[in-house]
C-alpha positions in Angstrom: -13.7 18.6 -1.9 -12.3 21.6 -0.3 -16.3 22.9 -0.9 -17.2 19.5 0.8 -14.7 19.9 3.4 -15.9 23.5 4.3 -19.2 22.5 5.0 -18.7 20.1 7.1 -16.5 21.8 9.6 -19.3 25.4 9.2 -21.7 22.6 10.1 -19.3 21.4 13.0 -18.9 24.9 14.0 -22.3 25.8 14.1 -23.3 22.3 16.3 -20.4 23.3 18.3 -19.0 20.4 17.9 -15.3 22.5 16.8 -14.3 25.5 18.8 -12.5 28.0 15.7 -9.0 27.9 17.3 -9.0 24.0 16.2 -10.6 24.4 12.5 -7.3 23.3 10.8 -6.8 20.4 12.7 -10.5 19.1 11.6 -9.7 20.7 8.1 -6.7 18.5 8.2 -8.3 15.0 9.7 -11.7 15.5 7.5 -9.3 16.1 4.0 -6.9 12.9 4.9 -10.2 10.9 6.4 -12.1 12.2 2.4 -9.1 11.2 0.5 -8.7 8.1 2.2 -12.3 7.2 1.0 -12.1 8.3 -2.6 -8.9 6.0 -2.6 -11.0 3.2 -1.1 -13.8 3.5 -3.2 -11.7 3.9 -6.7 -9.7 0.6 -5.1 -12.6 -1.2 -4.9 -14.9 -0.3 -8.4 -11.3 -1.2 -10.2 -11.2 -4.8 -8.7 -15.1 -4.8 -9.4 -14.4 -3.6 -13.0 -12.4 -5.7 -13.3 -13.2 -9.3 -11.8 -10.9 -9.7 -10.0 -12.3 -7.7 -5.7 -11.6 -11.0 -4.0 -8.2 -11.1 -5.1 -7.3 -7.2 -4.6 -8.3 -7.5 -1.2 -5.8 -11.0 -0.6 -3.0 -9.3 -2.0 -4.0 -6.1 0.3 -3.5 -8.1 2.7 0.3 -8.4 2.9 0.7 -4.9 0.4 -0.6 -2.8 2.4 0.7 -3.5 5.8 4.2 -4.4 4.0 4.0 -1.6 2.2 3.7 0.6 5.6 6.2 -0.6 7.3 8.9 -1.0 4.0 8.6 2.3 2.3 9.1 3.4 -1.2 8.1 5.5 -4.1 5.3 7.7 -3.6 4.2 10.7 -5.2 4.4 14.2 -4.8 1.0 15.4 -5.0 -2.2 14.5 -4.3 -3.3 14.0 -7.3 -0.3 12.5 -8.8 -0.9 10.0 -5.7 -3.8 9.1 -6.8 -3.1 8.5 -10.1 -0.4 6.0 -9.8 -2.6 4.0 -6.9 -5.0 3.5 -9.3 -2.7 2.4 -12.0 -0.6 0.3 -8.9 -4.1 -1.6 -8.0 -5.6 -1.9 -11.9 -1.7 -3.7 -12.7 -2.0 -6.1 -9.9 -5.5 -7.2 -11.1 -3.9 -7.3 -13.8 -1.4 -9.9 -12.5 -3.4 -12.0 -10.0 -5.4 -12.8 -13.6 -2.0 -14.2 -15.3 -0.6 -17.8 -13.8 3.3 -16.9 -14.0 5.9 -20.0 -14.6 6.6 -21.5 -11.3 10.1 -20.4 -11.5 9.2 -17.0 -12.5 7.0 -16.5 -9.1 10.2 -18.0 -7.1 12.3 -15.1 -9.3 10.0 -12.5 -8.1 9.9 -13.1 -4.9 13.1 -13.9 -3.9 14.1 -10.8 -5.8 11.1 -9.0 -3.7 12.0 -10.7 0.3 15.9 -9.6 -0.7 15.0 -5.9 -1.3 12.4 -6.1 1.5 15.4 -7.4 3.4 18.1 -5.3 2.5 16.9 -1.7 1.9 13.4 -1.6 4.1 12.3 0.7 5.6 12.8 3.3 2.3 11.7 7.1 3.3 10.7 9.7 1.0 10.5 13.4 0.8 7.1 13.1 2.5 8.3 10.1 5.3 11.2 10.5 7.0 11.7 8.8 9.9 14.0 9.0 13.2 17.0 6.0 13.9 14.2 4.8 16.2 11.5 4.2 13.8 13.7 2.9 10.6 14.7 -0.2 13.7 11.1 -0.1 14.0 9.6 -0.6 10.7 12.9 -2.4 9.7 11.9 -5.3 12.3 8.2 -5.2 11.6 9.1 -5.1 7.6 11.1 -8.6 8.3 8.6 -10.1 10.5 5.6 -9.4 7.8 7.5 -10.5 4.8 8.4 -13.5 7.0 4.5 -14.5 8.2 3.5 -14.0 4.4 6.5 -16.1 3.1 5.4 -18.9 5.7 1.6 -18.5 5.0 2.3 -18.7 1.4 4.8 -22.0 1.3 2.0 -23.5 4.0 0.0 -22.7 1.1 2.0 -24.2 -1.5 2.5 -27.4 0.6 -0.9 -28.3 1.5 -1.8 -27.8 -2.4 -5.0 -26.5 -1.6 -6.0 -22.7 -2.5 -3.1 -22.1 -4.6 -4.9 -18.4 -6.4 -4.0 -17.2 -2.5 -0.7 -17.8 -2.4 -0.3 -16.7 -6.2 -2.1 -13.0 -4.8 0.0 -13.0 -1.4 2.8 -13.4 -4.2 1.8 -10.3 -5.9 1.1 -8.2 -3.1 4.5 -9.0 -1.6 6.3 -8.6 -5.1 4.5 -5.4 -5.8 5.8 -4.3 -2.2 9.0 -4.9 -3.8 9.0 -3.1 -7.3 7.2 -0.5 -5.3 10.3 -0.3 -2.7 13.2 -0.5 -6.2 10.9 2.6 -7.2 11.3 4.1 -3.6 15.2 3.6 -3.7 15.9 4.9 -7.8 14.5 8.3 -7.1 16.2 8.6 -3.7 19.8 8.1 -5.5 18.1 10.4 -8.4 17.3 13.4 -5.7 
């Protein structure tokens, strides 16, 4: 990856798109962009290989924005982040395949909702928040959670697209689980 980024930067400098004094900024941005691309492609491949691409996209539609606002566990290194994230996506796809007892889904959702309402946002060593950011992120996390619960409830009430309700529930439950892991890690440190 380092060679690729340096090659791109060299080409950009030769074409006069980047000034020498800005190379570090562009290097950081390119590294982040390429890492995100590798993550996304890996997640899509996991979803495709498990035959759960659509369910992964539905779960991710709530998991990704809710996790960004609620926080939670994050690995210390880039490789650790990549491996952990791929494992989470793999487990999410597996759980999306499972038909859970309604009581188990209700308990999982209530637990996740309570964790998010009581503790969001959870900081980590890679992301510390100012007081104003904490207030804003907390409000946004709770707003997303309310929206998710309304959509899930509406789907369940109309008795259509029940799989989509399950997939959204797993996205919320995984957010709660990652939040709990973040709380545990923070308390250990």
